[in-house]
Short mmCIF file of the C-alpha atoms (twelve columns), coordinates in Angstrom:
data_MODEL
# 
_entry.id   MODEL 
# 
loop_
_atom_site.group_PDB 
_atom_site.id 
_atom_site.type_symbol 
_atom_site.label_atom_id 
_atom_site.label_alt_id 
_atom_site.label_comp_id 
_atom_site.label_asym_id 
_atom_site.label_seq_id 
_atom_site.Cartn_x 
_atom_site.Cartn_y 
_atom_site.Cartn_z 
_atom_site.pdbx_PDB_model_num 
ATOM 1   C CA . MET A 1   69.724 -70.750 -73.275 1 
ATOM 2   C CA . PRO A 2   72.188 -71.542 -70.444 1 
ATOM 3   C CA . GLU A 3   73.780 -74.966 -70.503 1 
ATOM 4   C CA . ILE A 4   73.018 -77.418 -67.694 1 
ATOM 5   C CA . THR A 5   76.257 -78.614 -66.083 1 
ATOM 6   C CA . ARG A 6   77.346 -80.349 -62.877 1 
ATOM 7   C CA . ALA A 7   77.689 -76.849 -61.400 1 
ATOM 8   C CA . THR A 8   74.028 -75.955 -62.060 1 
ATOM 9   C CA . SER A 9   72.244 -75.411 -58.747 1 
ATOM 10  C CA . LEU A 10  68.802 -76.772 -57.940 1 
ATOM 11  C CA . GLN A 11  67.298 -73.282 -58.005 1 
ATOM 12  C CA . GLU A 12  68.940 -72.475 -61.336 1 
ATOM 13  C CA . LEU A 13  67.725 -75.759 -62.835 1 
ATOM 14  C CA . ALA A 14  64.222 -75.166 -61.494 1 
ATOM 15  C CA . ALA A 15  64.149 -71.684 -63.041 1 
ATOM 16  C CA . LEU A 16  65.364 -73.020 -66.413 1 
ATOM 17  C CA . VAL A 17  62.692 -75.732 -66.466 1 
ATOM 18  C CA . SER A 18  59.978 -73.354 -65.296 1 
ATOM 19  C CA . GLN A 19  60.825 -70.828 -68.028 1 
ATOM 20  C CA . ALA A 20  60.995 -73.491 -70.758 1 
ATOM 21  C CA . LEU A 21  57.523 -74.711 -69.816 1 
ATOM 22  C CA . GLU A 22  56.085 -71.187 -69.541 1 
ATOM 23  C CA . ARG A 23  57.433 -70.286 -73.009 1 
ATOM 24  C CA . VAL A 24  55.139 -72.919 -74.544 1 
ATOM 25  C CA . GLY A 25  52.168 -72.037 -72.345 1 
ATOM 26  C CA . ILE A 26  52.523 -74.820 -69.780 1 
ATOM 27  C CA . ILE A 27  51.848 -73.752 -66.218 1 
ATOM 28  C CA . ALA A 28  53.802 -75.993 -63.855 1 
ATOM 29  C CA . THR A 29  54.490 -75.121 -60.233 1 
ATOM 30  C CA . LEU A 30  57.536 -76.312 -58.325 1 
ATOM 31  C CA . SER A 31  56.450 -78.069 -55.149 1 
ATOM 32  C CA . GLY A 32  57.593 -80.788 -52.756 1 
ATOM 33  C CA . GLY A 33  61.110 -81.292 -51.475 1 
ATOM 34  C CA . SER A 34  62.747 -79.025 -54.022 1 
ATOM 35  C CA . ALA A 35  60.653 -76.095 -52.748 1 
ATOM 36  C CA . VAL A 36  61.862 -77.034 -49.254 1 
ATOM 37  C CA . SER A 37  65.454 -76.980 -50.551 1 
ATOM 38  C CA . ILE A 38  64.972 -73.493 -51.961 1 
ATOM 39  C CA . TYR A 39  63.224 -72.070 -48.898 1 
ATOM 40  C CA . SER A 40  65.617 -73.689 -46.408 1 
ATOM 41  C CA . ASP A 41  68.711 -72.445 -48.249 1 
ATOM 42  C CA . ASN A 42  69.568 -76.070 -49.090 1 
ATOM 43  C CA . ARG A 43  69.580 -77.304 -45.491 1 
ATOM 44  C CA . TYR A 44  67.344 -80.028 -46.942 1 
ATOM 45  C CA . GLN A 45  68.547 -81.590 -50.197 1 
ATOM 46  C CA . SER A 46  65.905 -82.844 -52.589 1 
ATOM 47  C CA . HIS A 47  66.704 -85.439 -55.236 1 
ATOM 48  C CA . ASP A 48  64.061 -84.375 -57.711 1 
ATOM 49  C CA . LEU A 49  62.120 -81.376 -58.894 1 
ATOM 50  C CA . ASP A 50  58.352 -81.858 -58.719 1 
ATOM 51  C CA . PHE A 51  56.461 -79.573 -61.078 1 
ATOM 52  C CA . VAL A 52  52.706 -79.949 -60.518 1 
ATOM 53  C CA . THR A 53  50.793 -79.378 -63.738 1 
ATOM 54  C CA . SER A 54  47.464 -80.087 -65.367 1 
ATOM 55  C CA . ALA A 55  49.099 -80.067 -68.812 1 
ATOM 56  C CA . ASP A 56  48.799 -83.112 -71.027 1 
ATOM 57  C CA . PRO A 57  51.790 -85.312 -70.116 1 
ATOM 58  C CA . SER A 58  52.601 -85.830 -73.795 1 
ATOM 59  C CA . ARG A 59  53.480 -82.112 -74.055 1 
ATOM 60  C CA . LEU A 60  56.086 -82.214 -71.275 1 
ATOM 61  C CA . GLY A 61  58.717 -84.534 -72.780 1 
ATOM 62  C CA . PRO A 62  59.393 -82.480 -75.902 1 
ATOM 63  C CA . VAL A 63  59.817 -79.301 -73.834 1 
ATOM 64  C CA . VAL A 64  62.278 -80.731 -71.317 1 
ATOM 65  C CA . ALA A 65  64.089 -82.536 -74.149 1 
ATOM 66  C CA . THR A 66  65.160 -79.085 -75.393 1 
ATOM 67  C CA . LEU A 67  67.066 -78.802 -72.106 1 
ATOM 68  C CA . GLY A 68  68.653 -82.240 -72.508 1 
ATOM 69  C CA . PHE A 69  66.295 -84.317 -70.342 1 
ATOM 70  C CA . VAL A 70  65.170 -87.785 -71.409 1 
ATOM 71  C CA . GLN A 71  62.370 -89.903 -70.040 1 
ATOM 72  C CA . THR A 72  63.513 -92.737 -67.776 1 
ATOM 73  C CA . GLU A 73  62.298 -96.333 -67.883 1 
ATOM 74  C CA . SER A 74  59.788 -95.547 -65.138 1 
ATOM 75  C CA . ARG A 75  58.129 -93.163 -67.637 1 
ATOM 76  C CA . ARG A 76  57.293 -90.711 -64.842 1 
ATOM 77  C CA . LEU A 77  60.769 -89.224 -64.396 1 
ATOM 78  C CA . TYR A 78  63.147 -87.321 -66.651 1 
ATOM 79  C CA . ALA A 79  66.930 -87.475 -66.271 1 
ATOM 80  C CA . HIS A 80  69.767 -85.313 -67.579 1 
ATOM 81  C CA . PRO A 81  73.345 -86.579 -68.031 1 
ATOM 82  C CA . GLU A 82  74.864 -83.523 -66.307 1 
ATOM 83  C CA . THR A 83  72.733 -83.412 -63.152 1 
ATOM 84  C CA . ASP A 84  71.656 -85.866 -60.483 1 
ATOM 85  C CA . TRP A 85  68.290 -84.128 -60.056 1 
ATOM 86  C CA . LEU A 86  65.364 -85.781 -61.754 1 
ATOM 87  C CA . LEU A 87  62.251 -84.050 -63.042 1 
ATOM 88  C CA . GLU A 88  58.808 -85.321 -62.108 1 
ATOM 89  C CA . PHE A 89  55.440 -83.908 -63.141 1 
ATOM 90  C CA . PRO A 90  52.711 -84.844 -60.641 1 
ATOM 91  C CA . SER A 91  49.311 -84.170 -62.147 1 
ATOM 92  C CA . GLY A 92  47.276 -81.197 -60.979 1 
ATOM 93  C CA . PRO A 93  45.379 -79.602 -59.544 1 
ATOM 94  C CA . LEU A 94  47.836 -77.999 -57.158 1 
ATOM 95  C CA . GLY A 95  46.558 -79.109 -53.767 1 
ATOM 96  C CA . PHE A 96  47.559 -79.207 -50.130 1 
ATOM 97  C CA . GLY A 97  45.307 -81.508 -48.170 1 
ATOM 98  C CA . HIS A 98  41.761 -80.178 -48.470 1 
ATOM 99  C CA . ILE A 99  42.587 -77.013 -50.430 1 
ATOM 100 C CA . THR A 100 43.457 -76.431 -54.055 1 
ATOM 101 C CA . VAL A 101 45.272 -73.390 -55.392 1 
ATOM 102 C CA . ASP A 102 45.141 -71.784 -58.805 1 
ATOM 103 C CA . PRO A 103 48.840 -71.591 -59.770 1 
ATOM 104 C CA . ARG A 104 48.152 -68.454 -61.819 1 
ATOM 105 C CA . GLN A 105 47.363 -66.679 -58.528 1 
ATOM 106 C CA . LEU A 106 50.804 -67.403 -57.060 1 
ATOM 107 C CA . GLU A 107 53.536 -64.816 -57.104 1 
ATOM 108 C CA . ILE A 108 56.455 -65.759 -59.342 1 
ATOM 109 C CA . LEU A 109 59.781 -66.010 -57.498 1 
ATOM 110 C CA . THR A 110 62.513 -63.860 -59.010 1 
ATOM 111 C CA . THR A 111 65.846 -65.696 -59.108 1 
ATOM 112 C CA . PRO A 112 69.262 -64.722 -60.492 1 
ATOM 113 C CA . TRP A 113 68.413 -67.069 -63.416 1 
ATOM 114 C CA . GLY A 114 64.996 -65.626 -64.143 1 
ATOM 115 C CA . PRO A 115 61.431 -66.240 -62.979 1 
ATOM 116 C CA . LEU A 116 60.410 -69.441 -61.207 1 
ATOM 117 C CA . ARG A 117 56.833 -70.545 -60.578 1 
ATOM 118 C CA . VAL A 118 57.009 -72.115 -57.098 1 
ATOM 119 C CA . ILE A 119 54.626 -72.566 -54.185 1 
ATOM 120 C CA . THR A 120 54.887 -69.980 -51.415 1 
ATOM 121 C CA . PRO A 121 56.648 -70.742 -48.128 1 
ATOM 122 C CA . THR A 122 53.223 -70.993 -46.433 1 
ATOM 123 C CA . LEU A 123 51.987 -73.479 -49.041 1 
ATOM 124 C CA . CYS A 124 55.278 -75.348 -48.740 1 
ATOM 125 C CA . VAL A 125 54.644 -75.830 -45.008 1 
ATOM 126 C CA . MET A 126 51.106 -77.032 -45.818 1 
ATOM 127 C CA . ASP A 127 52.473 -79.410 -48.454 1 
ATOM 128 C CA . ARG A 128 54.953 -80.989 -46.062 1 
ATOM 129 C CA . LEU A 129 52.460 -81.167 -43.170 1 
ATOM 130 C CA . ALA A 130 49.857 -82.741 -45.468 1 
ATOM 131 C CA . ALA A 131 52.434 -85.393 -46.387 1 
ATOM 132 C CA . PHE A 132 53.183 -85.894 -42.691 1 
ATOM 133 C CA . CYS A 133 49.466 -86.332 -41.888 1 
ATOM 134 C CA . HIS A 134 48.948 -88.740 -44.787 1 
ATOM 135 C CA . TRP A 135 52.070 -90.919 -44.406 1 
ATOM 136 C CA . ARG A 136 53.192 -90.102 -40.838 1 
ATOM 137 C CA . ASP A 137 56.609 -89.395 -42.312 1 
ATOM 138 C CA . ARG A 138 58.581 -87.481 -39.672 1 
ATOM 139 C CA . GLN A 139 60.959 -86.231 -42.388 1 
ATOM 140 C CA . CYS A 140 58.075 -84.207 -43.876 1 
ATOM 141 C CA . TRP A 141 57.400 -82.667 -40.433 1 
ATOM 142 C CA . ASP A 142 61.059 -81.711 -40.175 1 
ATOM 143 C CA . GLN A 143 61.007 -80.203 -43.674 1 
ATOM 144 C CA . ALA A 144 57.962 -78.081 -42.746 1 
ATOM 145 C CA . LEU A 145 59.871 -76.866 -39.684 1 
ATOM 146 C CA . LEU A 146 62.899 -75.943 -41.802 1 
ATOM 147 C CA . VAL A 147 60.745 -73.760 -44.042 1 
ATOM 148 C CA . ALA A 148 58.796 -72.173 -41.171 1 
ATOM 149 C CA . ARG A 149 62.075 -71.301 -39.434 1 
ATOM 150 C CA . SER A 150 63.696 -69.956 -42.619 1 
ATOM 151 C CA . ARG A 151 60.984 -67.868 -44.255 1 
ATOM 152 C CA . PRO A 152 58.053 -65.712 -43.183 1 
ATOM 153 C CA . VAL A 153 54.835 -67.738 -43.268 1 
ATOM 154 C CA . ASP A 154 51.184 -66.815 -42.714 1 
ATOM 155 C CA . TRP A 155 50.537 -68.366 -39.295 1 
ATOM 156 C CA . GLU A 156 46.855 -67.411 -39.339 1 
ATOM 157 C CA . GLN A 157 46.326 -69.215 -42.644 1 
ATOM 158 C CA . LEU A 158 48.359 -72.212 -41.438 1 
ATOM 159 C CA . ASN A 159 46.397 -72.388 -38.186 1 
ATOM 160 C CA . ALA A 160 43.047 -72.443 -40.033 1 
ATOM 161 C CA . TRP A 161 44.394 -75.012 -42.507 1 
ATOM 162 C CA . ALA A 162 45.751 -77.293 -39.740 1 
ATOM 163 C CA . LYS A 163 42.433 -77.201 -37.900 1 
ATOM 164 C CA . GLU A 164 40.449 -77.997 -41.062 1 
ATOM 165 C CA . GLU A 165 42.964 -80.681 -42.040 1 
ATOM 166 C CA . GLY A 166 42.477 -82.482 -38.736 1 
ATOM 167 C CA . LEU A 167 45.946 -81.962 -37.298 1 
ATOM 168 C CA . SER A 168 45.469 -82.423 -33.547 1 
ATOM 169 C CA . PRO A 169 45.637 -79.253 -31.458 1 
ATOM 170 C CA . GLU A 170 48.535 -80.799 -29.519 1 
ATOM 171 C CA . ALA A 171 50.498 -81.568 -32.708 1 
ATOM 172 C CA . TRP A 172 49.818 -78.079 -34.071 1 
ATOM 173 C CA . THR A 173 50.956 -76.463 -30.796 1 
ATOM 174 C CA . ASP A 174 54.115 -78.601 -30.854 1 
ATOM 175 C CA . PHE A 175 54.792 -77.608 -34.466 1 
ATOM 176 C CA . ARG A 176 54.280 -73.902 -33.803 1 
ATOM 177 C CA . LEU A 177 56.501 -73.963 -30.707 1 
ATOM 178 C CA . ASP A 178 59.212 -75.909 -32.557 1 
ATOM 179 C CA . ALA A 179 59.046 -73.501 -35.491 1 
ATOM 180 C CA . GLU A 180 59.419 -70.467 -33.289 1 
ATOM 181 C CA . THR A 181 62.550 -71.827 -31.576 1 
ATOM 182 C CA . THR A 182 65.726 -72.024 -33.581 1 
# 
């Protein structure tokens, strides 16, 4: 197993964690800001790796401990002495506003470090826009734009989702126009 060092990239670390969990039968899907980092070629820098899982939380610690992670005082985060990225395991199901997704149906991303279970670029845009709608956090809007400008997304699926989610037609039009201009 590769050693985690200060030189380990976010994508490499995510792949290592994903594979360690998969080896013991835990399905955990990378989501949130770290997915934005990957899909925006690090134009956005996340500080943690969020792996959404329905696994019993007591099973997670022993697995990530094999990689050198220890649980922090907050009990919800795991830290490693050789990286500034923290691991967090939000509980499933994997959802984006009003929809839920079976993580077993997602395509696995192939990386130079092996397979990585991660949300798709389209789901990443949904994830960030859902956070924007819920918290009115402009940073989440900007992250969704970064992904939509960097990767192919399913605009038809996003349009239907935005309408169902209650994103105003004006806001959706603004987002689409912003995404299509670089």
